[in-house]
N, C-alpha and C positions, 0 to 999 in steps of 0.2 A: 192585188195584194202586194204590199211592199215589205220586203225583208230587210232586216238590219244586217249590216256587214261590218260590225265593230270587231275589235281584236279578240274579245272573249268568245264570240260565236265562231269566228274563224279558227281559233285555237281548239275549241271543243270539237268542231267538225274535222279538223286535221287529226286529232287523236282518234276519232271514230274511224276515219279512213285507214289510219295506221293499224288499228285493231283488226279491221277486215283484211288488210293485206297480210299481216302477220299470221292470221288464222288460215288464210288461203295457202301461204307458203308452208305453214306447219303441216297442213293436211296433205299437201302434194309432195313434199320432199322428205319428210320424216316418216319412217315406217313404224307401225305399232298402233294398237287400238287406243292406247292412252293419248298419244299425240293427235290422233284423229279426233278424239273427244274434246281435247283442249282446244284444238283449232276450230271445231264446230262451235264451242262456247264463245270463243273470241269473235267469231263472225256474227253470232247472235247479239253479243254485247255491242259490237260496232253498229249493227243495223238499228238497235234500240237507241243508241246514242245519236245517230243521225236523225232519227225521228224526233227525239227530244230537242235537238238543235234546230230543226225546222219549225217545230211548234214554238220554241222560245224566240226564234228570229222573227216570227210572224207577229209577235206582240210588241207593243211599244215598251221602251225601257221603263217608263213610269209605272206600268202595271206590275212589274216585278219587285218594286220597292215595298217593303212591309211598313205598316204604320206602327206607332209606338205600342199600341194595345196588343197587336199580334206578336210583337217581339217579346213583350212582357209575359204573355200567355206561354210562349215557347220556353222562356227562361224558367218560369215557375213550374211548368210541367216537367222539364228536364231535371230540375233540382229535386223535386219530390220523387220522380222515377229513379234517380240515383240512390236516394235513401231507401226506397223500396227494394232496390237491387241489393244494397248492402245488408239489409235486414234478412232478405231471402238467403243470401250467402251465409250469414251468421246462423240462421236456422238450419240450413243444410249441414253446416259444420257441427253444430251442437247435436243434431240427430246422429251424425256419423260418430261423434265421440261418445255419447251417452246411450245411444240406442244399439240394438243388435244388428242394425243394417250396416252393410259394408258399402258405403257410398264413397266415391272419389270424385274429385272435381272434373275429371275427364268424362265420366259417365253422366254427370248432372249439368255440365256447362251449357249444352244446347237448351236445356229447359230453363236455366237461369237467364240466358240470353233472351229467350222467348218471353219470359215474365217481365224483364226490363223493357223490351220493346212494346209489349202489350200495355204495360202500365203507363208508358209515355203517351201512347195513342189515346188511351182512355182518359188520362188526366188532361191532355190537351183538349179533347172534346169537351170534357166537363168544365174546364175553366173558360173555354170559349163560349159555352152555352150559358154559364152562370152570369157572365157579363162584367162584373166588377172584379178587377184583378188588382190586388194590393200587395 
């Protein structure tokens, strides 16, 4: 199996190694449970990034280039997911203004973020399945 060694793969691998080193240094030299948790998360992120770099380096560069149809599917799904997100935020704001619920954006923002991501995934699947993107 031949691995690519271009500058993008090497840069990404270097960042992954730096994440692991910073995590190890943070866990060993800084005291406190918070620093231990942050260091552990950095190490996990670095390991995942190294795995992604190895998988990407094993593929030829031509496999990673998207065709025009998939680019258009992503653009259209992102556009419509953005509008769904704006409508959801407007609904939350109108419910907070006119309803008896005491909603704030701090309490509802994770749900709004989840709605936006889920709508992007569903719309991307739908447009990819439908076939003709205009």
